[in-house]
C-alpha positions as CSV (number, residue, x, y, z in Angstrom):
1,X,-77.8,-15.9,34.7
2,X,-81.4,-14.9,34.2
3,X,-82.2,-12.0,31.9
4,X,-83.7,-10.1,34.8
5,X,-80.6,-10.5,36.9
6,X,-78.4,-9.5,34.0
7,X,-80.4,-6.3,33.4
8,X,-80.2,-5.3,37.0
9,X,-76.4,-5.9,37.0
10,X,-76.0,-4.1,33.7
11,X,-77.9,-1.1,35.0
12,X,-75.8,-1.1,38.1
13,X,-72.6,-1.3,36.1
14,X,-73.7,1.6,33.9
15,X,-74.5,3.7,36.9
16,X,-71.2,3.0,38.6
17,X,-69.2,3.9,35.6
18,X,-71.3,6.8,34.5
19,X,-71.2,8.6,37.8
20,X,-67.8,7.6,39.2
21,X,-66.0,10.6,40.6
22,X,-62.5,11.8,39.5
23,X,-59.4,10.0,40.6
24,X,-56.4,11.6,42.1
25,X,-54.4,13.6,39.6
26,X,-51.6,11.8,37.9
27,X,-48.8,13.0,35.7
28,X,-49.4,11.8,32.1
29,X,-46.8,9.5,30.7
30,X,-45.6,10.0,27.1
31,X,-45.3,7.3,24.5
32,X,-46.8,4.0,23.3
33,X,-49.3,2.8,20.7
34,X,-53.0,2.6,21.4
35,X,-54.8,-0.2,19.6
36,X,-58.5,0.5,19.1
37,X,-61.4,-1.2,17.3
38,X,-63.4,0.5,14.6
39,X,-66.5,-1.3,13.5
40,X,-67.7,-1.4,10.8
41,X,-64.8,-0.2,8.6
42,X,-65.5,3.4,7.6
43,X,-66.5,4.3,4.0
44,X,-64.4,7.4,4.2
45,X,-62.2,9.2,6.8
46,X,-63.6,12.7,6.6
47,X,-66.6,13.7,8.6
48,X,-67.2,16.8,6.5
49,X,-68.7,14.6,3.8
50,X,-69.9,11.6,5.8
51,X,-71.2,11.7,9.4
52,X,-71.3,8.0,10.0
53,X,-70.1,6.9,13.4
54,X,-67.0,5.0,12.3
55,X,-65.8,7.9,10.3
56,X,-66.3,10.4,13.2
57,X,-64.6,8.0,15.6
58,X,-61.3,8.3,13.6
59,X,-61.7,11.7,12.0
60,X,-61.9,13.6,15.3
61,X,-58.3,12.6,15.9
62,X,-57.1,14.0,12.6
63,X,-59.2,17.2,12.6
64,X,-59.9,19.8,15.2
65,X,-63.1,21.8,15.4
66,X,-63.5,25.5,16.1
67,X,-64.5,24.4,19.5
68,X,-65.0,21.2,21.5
69,X,-67.5,20.5,24.3
70,X,-66.9,19.7,27.9
71,X,-68.8,17.1,29.9
72,X,-71.5,19.7,30.5
73,X,-71.7,20.3,26.7
74,X,-70.4,23.9,27.1
75,X,-68.1,25.0,24.2
76,X,-64.4,25.2,24.9
77,X,-61.7,26.9,22.7
78,X,-60.0,24.8,20.0
79,X,-59.2,26.2,16.6
80,X,-61.1,29.3,17.8
81,X,-59.6,30.8,20.9
82,X,-62.6,33.0,21.5
83,X,-65.9,34.1,20.0
84,X,-68.6,36.7,20.4
85,X,-72.3,36.8,19.5
86,X,-73.5,40.3,18.6
87,X,-76.2,41.9,20.8
88,X,-78.8,41.5,18.0
89,X,-77.6,37.8,17.4
90,X,-77.1,38.5,13.7
91,X,-73.4,38.0,13.7
92,X,-70.9,35.7,15.3
93,X,-67.2,36.5,15.4
94,X,-64.5,33.9,15.8
95,X,-60.9,34.7,16.7
96,X,-58.8,31.9,15.4
97,X,-55.7,30.4,17.1
98,X,-52.4,31.6,15.6
99,X,-49.6,29.4,14.5
100,X,-51.8,26.4,13.6
101,X,-50.6,24.3,10.6
102,X,-52.2,21.7,8.4
103,X,-50.4,18.4,8.5
104,X,-48.7,19.2,5.2
105,X,-47.2,22.3,6.7
106,X,-49.5,24.9,5.2
107,X,-50.9,27.5,7.6
108,X,-54.5,27.2,8.9
109,X,-56.3,30.5,8.2
110,X,-59.7,32.1,8.1
111,X,-59.9,31.4,4.4
112,X,-60.2,27.7,5.2
113,X,-63.2,28.3,7.4
114,X,-64.9,30.6,4.9
115,X,-64.3,28.2,2.0
116,X,-65.5,25.1,3.9
117,X,-68.7,26.8,5.2
118,X,-69.6,28.1,1.7
119,X,-68.7,24.9,-0.2
120,X,-69.3,22.1,2.2
121,X,-71.3,22.9,5.3
122,X,-74.0,24.8,3.4
123,X,-74.1,22.4,0.3
124,X,-73.3,18.8,1.0
125,X,-73.0,18.2,4.8
126,X,-75.9,16.0,6.0
127,X,-76.8,18.3,8.9
128,X,-75.3,21.7,8.3
129,X,-77.6,22.9,5.5
130,X,-80.1,23.4,8.4
131,X,-77.6,24.5,11.0
132,X,-75.9,27.1,8.9
133,X,-78.8,27.9,6.6
134,X,-79.2,31.5,7.9
135,X,-75.5,32.4,7.3
136,X,-75.9,35.0,4.5
137,X,-72.2,36.0,4.3
138,X,-68.8,35.1,5.7
139,X,-66.3,37.9,6.3
140,X,-62.5,37.4,6.9
141,X,-61.1,40.8,7.7
142,X,-57.7,39.1,8.4
143,X,-56.2,35.6,8.5
144,X,-57.4,35.0,12.1
145,X,-60.9,36.4,12.2
146,X,-64.1,34.9,10.8
147,X,-67.4,36.8,11.0
148,X,-70.7,35.0,10.2
149,X,-73.4,37.4,9.1
150,X,-76.8,35.9,9.7
151,X,-80.1,36.8,8.0
152,X,-81.8,35.7,11.2
153,X,-80.5,34.5,14.5
154,X,-79.5,30.8,14.6
155,X,-79.2,29.5,18.1
156,X,-78.1,26.0,16.9
157,X,-74.8,27.1,15.4
158,X,-72.9,27.1,18.7
159,X,-74.1,23.6,19.4
160,X,-72.4,22.2,16.3
161,X,-68.9,23.6,15.9
162,X,-66.6,20.7,16.8
163,X,-64.7,18.6,14.3
164,X,-67.7,16.4,13.7
165,X,-70.4,19.0,13.5
166,X,-68.4,21.5,11.4
167,X,-65.2,20.0,10.2
168,X,-62.9,22.5,8.5
169,X,-61.2,21.3,5.3
170,X,-57.9,22.6,3.9
171,X,-58.9,25.0,1.1
172,X,-55.6,24.5,-0.7
173,X,-56.3,20.8,-1.2
174,X,-60.1,21.0,-2.0
175,X,-60.7,24.2,-3.9
176,X,-61.6,23.5,-7.5
177,X,-62.2,19.8,-7.0
178,X,-65.2,17.6,-6.6
179,X,-65.3,17.6,-2.8
180,X,-67.2,14.2,-2.6
181,X,-64.5,12.4,-4.7
182,X,-61.4,14.3,-3.6
183,X,-58.7,11.7,-2.8
184,X,-57.9,13.5,0.5
185,X,-61.2,12.3,1.9
186,X,-59.5,8.9,2.4
187,X,-56.0,10.2,3.2
188,X,-57.0,13.2,5.3
189,X,-54.9,16.2,6.0
190,X,-56.1,18.0,9.2
191,X,-54.9,20.2,12.0
192,X,-55.4,17.6,14.8
193,X,-53.2,15.8,17.3
194,X,-52.7,12.8,15.0
195,X,-51.6,12.5,11.4
196,X,-53.0,10.0,9.0
197,X,-50.3,7.5,8.0
198,X,-52.0,4.5,6.2
199,X,-55.2,2.7,5.6
200,X,-54.9,-1.1,4.9
201,X,-58.4,-1.9,3.7
202,X,-60.1,-4.5,5.8
203,X,-57.2,-4.5,8.3
204,X,-56.3,-1.3,10.0
205,X,-56.0,2.5,9.9
206,X,-52.8,4.0,11.4
207,X,-52.4,7.6,12.8
208,X,-49.2,9.0,14.2
209,X,-48.4,11.7,16.7
210,X,-48.4,15.3,15.3
211,X,-45.0,16.7,16.4
212,X,-46.2,20.3,15.5
213,X,-49.5,20.2,17.3
214,X,-50.6,23.5,18.7
215,X,-51.6,22.1,22.1
216,X,-48.1,22.0,23.6
217,X,-46.8,18.6,24.7
218,X,-49.8,16.7,23.3
219,X,-50.7,14.1,22.3
220,X,-49.1,11.8,24.7
221,X,-49.5,8.7,22.6
222,X,-47.1,8.0,19.8
223,X,-49.7,6.5,17.5
224,X,-53.2,5.0,17.3
225,X,-54.0,1.8,15.3
226,X,-57.6,1.3,14.5
227,X,-58.2,-2.4,13.8
228,X,-61.2,-3.6,11.8
229,X,-62.6,-6.7,13.6
230,X,-66.0,-7.6,12.1
231,X,-66.8,-10.5,14.4
232,X,-68.3,-9.4,17.7
233,X,-67.0,-12.4,19.7
234,X,-63.5,-11.7,18.3
235,X,-63.8,-8.1,19.5
236,X,-64.6,-9.3,23.0
237,X,-61.7,-11.7,22.9
238,X,-59.2,-9.1,21.7
239,X,-60.2,-6.8,24.5
240,X,-60.1,-9.5,27.1
241,X,-56.6,-10.6,26.0
242,X,-55.3,-7.1,26.0
243,X,-54.6,-7.1,22.2
244,X,-56.9,-4.1,22.0
245,X,-57.1,-1.3,24.6
246,X,-60.1,0.7,23.5
247,X,-63.4,0.1,21.7
248,X,-66.5,2.3,21.5
249,X,-70.1,2.3,20.5
250,X,-71.1,-0.8,22.5
251,X,-68.4,-2.9,20.7
252,X,-69.1,-6.3,22.2
253,X,-72.2,-8.5,22.4
254,X,-74.4,-6.9,25.0
255,X,-74.6,-10.1,26.9
256,X,-70.8,-10.0,27.4
257,X,-70.7,-6.4,28.7
258,X,-71.2,-7.0,32.4
259,X,-68.7,-9.9,32.4
260,X,-66.0,-7.9,30.7
261,X,-66.6,-4.8,32.9
262,X,-65.9,-6.9,36.0
263,X,-62.4,-7.9,34.8
264,X,-59.6,-6.0,36.6
265,X,-57.9,-5.3,33.3
266,X,-60.9,-3.5,31.7
267,X,-63.2,-0.6,32.5
268,X,-66.7,0.1,31.1
269,X,-67.3,3.8,30.4
270,X,-70.6,5.5,29.5
271,X,-69.3,9.1,29.4
272,X,-68.3,10.8,26.2
273,X,-71.6,10.2,24.4
274,X,-73.4,13.2,26.0
275,X,-73.3,15.2,22.8
276,X,-75.1,12.5,20.8
277,X,-78.5,11.7,22.3
278,X,-78.9,8.7,19.9
279,X,-82.1,7.0,19.0
280,X,-82.8,3.9,17.0
281,X,-85.7,3.8,14.5
282,X,-87.3,2.1,11.5
283,X,-87.6,4.1,8.3
284,X,-90.7,3.2,6.3
285,X,-90.4,3.9,2.6
286,X,-93.5,6.0,2.1
287,X,-93.4,5.4,-1.7
288,X,-93.8,1.6,-1.3
289,X,-97.4,0.7,-2.3
290,X,-98.4,-0.7,1.1
291,X,-96.4,1.7,3.2
292,X,-97.8,4.8,1.6
293,X,-101.0,4.2,3.6
294,X,-100.5,5.7,7.0
295,X,-102.8,3.0,8.5
296,X,-100.3,0.4,7.5
297,X,-97.4,2.4,9.1
298,X,-99.5,2.8,12.3
299,X,-100.3,-0.9,12.3
300,X,-96.6,-1.7,12.1
301,X,-96.0,0.6,15.0
302,X,-98.7,-1.1,17.1
303,X,-97.2,-4.5,16.2
304,X,-93.9,-3.6,17.8
305,X,-93.2,-4.0,21.5
306,X,-90.5,-1.3,22.2
307,X,-90.1,-2.4,25.7
308,X,-89.1,-5.9,24.5
309,X,-86.7,-4.3,22.0
310,X,-85.0,-2.3,24.8
311,X,-84.9,-5.0,27.4
312,X,-84.5,-8.2,25.4
313,X,-83.0,-7.3,22.1
314,X,-80.7,-4.6,23.6
315,X,-80.3,-6.1,27.0
316,X,-81.4,-3.0,28.8
317,X,-79.0,-0.7,27.1
318,X,-81.8,1.6,26.0
319,X,-85.3,2.8,26.8
320,X,-88.4,2.9,24.7
321,X,-88.7,5.9,22.5
322,X,-91.9,7.8,21.6
323,X,-90.5,10.6,19.5
324,X,-87.6,11.4,17.3
325,X,-86.6,14.1,19.8
326,X,-85.2,11.9,22.6
327,X,-86.1,12.6,26.3
328,X,-82.5,13.5,26.9
329,X,-83.3,16.8,25.1
330,X,-85.7,17.6,27.9
331,X,-86.4,21.2,26.8
332,X,-87.6,20.1,23.4
333,X,-89.0,16.6,24.0
334,X,-92.8,16.3,23.8
335,X,-94.3,13.3,25.6
336,X,-97.9,14.2,24.4
337,X,-97.2,13.1,20.8
338,X,-99.4,10.5,19.2
339,X,-98.3,7.1,20.6
340,X,-98.7,3.6,19.3
341,X,-98.7,1.2,22.2
342,X,-98.0,-2.5,21.6
343,X,-101.5,-3.8,20.5
344,X,-101.6,-6.7,18.1
345,X,-105.4,-6.5,17.7
346,X,-105.3,-2.8,16.9
347,X,-102.6,-3.6,14.3
348,X,-104.7,-6.3,12.7
349,X,-107.7,-4.0,12.6
350,X,-105.8,-1.2,10.9
351,X,-104.4,-3.6,8.2
352,X,-107.9,-4.9,7.6
353,X,-109.2,-1.4,7.3
354,X,-106.5,-0.5,4.8
355,X,-107.8,-3.4,2.6
356,X,-104.9,-5.8,3.2
357,X,-106.7,-9.0,4.2
358,X,-104.9,-12.2,5.1
359,X,-104.6,-14.7,2.2
360,X,-105.1,-18.4,2.5
361,X,-101.6,-18.8,3.9
362,X,-102.3,-16.1,6.5
363,X,-100.0,-13.6,4.7
364,X,-101.3,-10.1,3.8
365,X,-98.2,-8.9,1.9
366,X,-94.4,-9.1,2.0
367,X,-91.7,-6.5,2.8
368,X,-87.9,-6.5,2.8
369,X,-86.0,-5.2,5.8
370,X,-82.5,-3.7,5.5
371,X,-80.7,-3.3,8.8
372,X,-77.8,-0.9,9.4
373,X,-74.7,-3.1,9.2
374,X,-73.2,-2.0,12.5
375,X,-73.2,-5.3,14.3
376,X,-75.3,-8.1,15.8
377,X,-77.5,-5.9,17.9
378,X,-79.0,-4.3,14.8
379,X,-79.4,-7.6,13.0
380,X,-81.3,-8.9,16.0
381,X,-83.5,-5.9,15.9
382,X,-84.4,-6.9,12.3
383,X,-85.1,-10.4,13.4
384,X,-87.4,-9.1,16.0
385,X,-89.2,-7.1,13.4
386,X,-89.6,-10.2,11.2
387,X,-91.2,-12.1,14.1
388,X,-93.4,-9.2,15.2
389,X,-94.9,-8.5,11.8
390,X,-95.4,-12.2,11.0
391,X,-97.8,-12.2,13.9
392,X,-100.0,-9.7,12.1
393,X,-99.7,-11.3,8.6
394,X,-96.8,-9.4,7.1
395,X,-93.9,-11.5,5.8
396,X,-90.5,-9.9,6.2
397,X,-87.3,-10.8,4.4
398,X,-84.1,-9.6,6.1
399,X,-81.4,-8.4,3.8
400,X,-77.8,-7.7,4.8
401,X,-75.0,-5.7,3.0
402,X,-72.0,-3.6,3.8
403,X,-72.3,0.0,4.8
404,X,-71.7,1.5,1.4
405,X,-74.4,-0.6,-0.2
406,X,-76.8,0.1,2.6
407,X,-76.4,3.9,2.4
408,X,-76.7,3.9,-1.4
409,X,-79.8,1.7,-1.2
410,X,-81.6,3.7,1.4
411,X,-80.4,7.3,0.7
412,X,-79.7,7.1,-3.0
413,X,-81.6,4.5,-4.9
414,X,-84.4,4.3,-2.3
415,X,-84.7,0.6,-3.1
416,X,-86.0,-0.7,0.2
417,X,-89.2,-1.2,2.2
418,X,-88.2,-0.9,5.9
419,X,-84.7,0.1,7.0
420,X,-83.2,0.4,10.5
421,X,-80.8,3.2,11.4
422,X,-79.7,5.2,14.4
423,X,-79.2,9.0,14.4
424,X,-77.7,11.4,16.9
425,X,-80.1,14.1,17.9
426,X,-77.2,16.1,19.4
427,X,-78.0,19.0,21.7
428,X,-80.5,20.6,19.5
429,X,-83.2,19.0,17.2
430,X,-82.2,21.4,14.4
431,X,-78.7,19.8,14.3
432,X,-79.6,16.1,14.4
433,X,-83.4,15.4,14.0
434,X,-84.8,17.6,11.2
435,X,-82.4,16.0,8.6
436,X,-84.6,12.9,8.8
437,X,-87.7,14.7,7.7
438,X,-86.7,17.6,5.4
439,X,-87.8,16.8,1.9
440,X,-84.8,18.5,0.3
441,X,-82.6,15.5,1.2
442,X,-84.7,12.8,-0.6
443,X,-82.7,10.7,-3.0
444,X,-79.6,12.8,-2.8
445,X,-77.4,9.9,-1.8
446,X,-76.4,11.8,1.3
447,X,-76.2,9.2,4.2
448,X,-78.1,9.7,7.4
449,X,-80.8,12.1,6.1
450,X,-84.4,11.6,4.9
451,X,-84.5,7.9,4.1
452,X,-88.3,7.4,4.3
453,X,-89.0,9.8,1.4
454,X,-91.4,11.9,3.6
455,X,-92.6,15.0,2.0
456,X,-94.7,17.5,4.0
457,X,-94.6,21.2,3.1
458,X,-95.9,22.0,6.6
459,X,-92.9,20.2,8.2
460,X,-90.5,21.9,5.7
461,X,-91.9,25.2,6.8
462,X,-91.5,24.5,10.5
463,X,-87.9,23.4,9.9
464,X,-87.2,26.7,8.1
465,X,-89.0,28.7,10.8
466,X,-87.0,27.0,13.6
467,X,-83.7,27.9,11.9
468,X,-84.3,31.6,12.2
469,X,-86.3,31.8,15.4
470,X,-84.4,34.0,18.0
471,X,-86.7,33.3,20.9
472,X,-85.7,30.0,22.7
473,X,-89.3,29.5,24.0
474,X,-90.7,29.9,20.5
475,X,-88.2,27.4,19.1
476,X,-89.3,24.9,21.7
477,X,-93.0,25.4,20.7
478,X,-92.0,24.9,17.0
479,X,-90.3,21.7,17.7
480,X,-93.1,20.4,19.8
481,X,-95.5,21.1,16.9
482,X,-93.0,19.4,14.6
483,X,-93.1,16.2,16.8
484,X,-96.9,16.1,16.8
485,X,-97.1,16.2,13.0
486,X,-94.3,13.7,12.2
487,X,-95.6,11.2,14.8
488,X,-99.1,11.5,13.3
489,X,-97.8,10.9,9.8
490,X,-95.3,8.3,11.0
491,X,-92.8,8.0,8.1
492,X,-90.3,6.6,10.7
493,X,-91.0,4.7,13.9
494,X,-88.8,5.6,16.9
495,X,-87.9,2.5,18.8
496,X,-85.4,3.1,21.6
497,X,-83.1,5.8,23.0
498,X,-79.8,4.1,22.8
499,X,-77.3,3.9,25.7
500,X,-73.8,3.3,24.2
501,X,-70.8,2.3,26.2
502,X,-67.1,2.0,25.6
503,X,-64.6,-0.6,26.9
504,X,-60.9,0.3,27.5
505,X,-57.8,-1.0,29.3
506,X,-58.0,-0.1,33.0
507,X,-54.5,1.5,32.7
508,X,-55.5,3.8,29.8
509,X,-56.0,7.1,31.5
510,X,-57.9,10.2,30.5
511,X,-59.6,8.5,27.6
512,X,-62.7,10.6,28.3
513,X,-62.2,14.4,28.9
514,X,-65.1,15.9,26.9
515,X,-68.8,15.4,26.3
516,X,-68.2,14.8,22.6
517,X,-65.3,12.5,23.2
518,X,-66.6,9.7,21.0
519,X,-66.0,12.0,18.0
520,X,-63.1,13.9,19.6
521,X,-59.4,13.6,19.9
522,X,-57.6,11.1,22.1
523,X,-54.8,13.7,22.6
524,X,-55.2,13.5,26.4
525,X,-55.1,9.7,26.7
526,X,-52.0,7.9,28.1
527,X,-50.8,4.6,29.5
528,X,-49.6,4.4,33.1
529,X,-47.3,1.4,32.6
530,X,-44.4,0.7,30.3
531,X,-45.8,-2.8,29.3
532,X,-49.2,-1.5,28.2
533,X,-47.6,1.5,26.5
534,X,-46.1,-0.8,24.0
535,X,-49.5,-1.7,22.6
536,X,-49.9,-3.8,19.5
537,X,-48.1,-3.0,16.3
538,X,-50.0,-4.2,13.1
539,X,-46.7,-4.7,11.4
540,X,-45.8,-7.5,13.9
541,X,-49.1,-9.4,13.4
């Protein structure tokens, strides 16, 4: 099949699955084991301390948030049954659900929310220092009421209250400990529909049904087994054979997606990612001797054909990006930012102007590229970078490692030149975008923050201003100014806005019921046949 024909077919498949209407209502059937794929293997199982996608994919089943988000991204009650924003927007009151228990039997109370906000969200969470930065006090007049007192209005808070954005930890297991090294990060105790049972490193993670779950009669599944399958071809084979019934984050080689989606036993799904608004980018280490010159960073941007990355490297599962605020955030996105169209001659001229002439071998200088170890698509992106920069005289060495080593290298030791990563912008740039540019994160070894090392007091000021701006139109103006500056300075190069998909067994029902499903609970999922309900038991392998 030609690449053009594949892209047309892939786009058609995505459209069909993304916009398919609801089917006739069916009565959910209880029981069975769902076998899913998680790739790569998580570093930890608690999103409160690590917001990596593999962690969130599992953690959302163990923990509930104060709210979750429907397919239109409107908040729905979860641990909080209701909430009110004061007329002056300087306080938000949450009324917590009664009778909720942690998996160890202890009651969930307002004290857990207060402790987590003060000791986790505002201190070590990769995104929430900005999101909850204007919370000056947390009041708990009783066990089921939490009042956030704000120094200034913070419109982004209600966009980030699910189990990934603001995961509540059990105070009785974390208070007085080092949160980052607490053993319960890897054997989590939550309030969610599924209870952590075991983690066999390199093999699988098992969750079992919570018999005391507050949402009566749920979950329907008896348990979920998350299998670690590093090889992309093996993941595709496991899905095709029915050994696995669910896999997310574009789990198979993109060239196989259309073929698998046509099988009667599988379905391709693009819903459930609405809360993310993900974009792929290159972080440029601005402290590296060559990359500290903005002309070199701009030259690299001109040497990259984003359309080729979207259509060839990513098989059409993305669109060229021009800003770190994706076009899916239409109210905030600014399409007038400085842009760097594919122009090899311009790239060569900028490198010459910066004083990096070609040597006798045609090489100007050498750099190392570290790609995010989330699969072959990201590796291929690094290989494209190597070819593109060779054309303008920059020699690139590609370096691979596991996720723990990658995050430590980029966000802790800062021992890299160019790194690839993807971030979720979420529904507000304050939640997902500003973390990549705020100087306070540099070198803190907090994954998925400011990897480039970019320091700009003006940008820090705009980020702080946006946090407390009560006027929606004024916030939009601030974020458009923010985009203009960071795209001028170019510490990171936006590449493509990603279009993730999931694959699941055709008889797995209600696998997507919310706009943040990919980080949410599978409590509504069920199998409609006895045979598929049996699933695959890791003990029998």
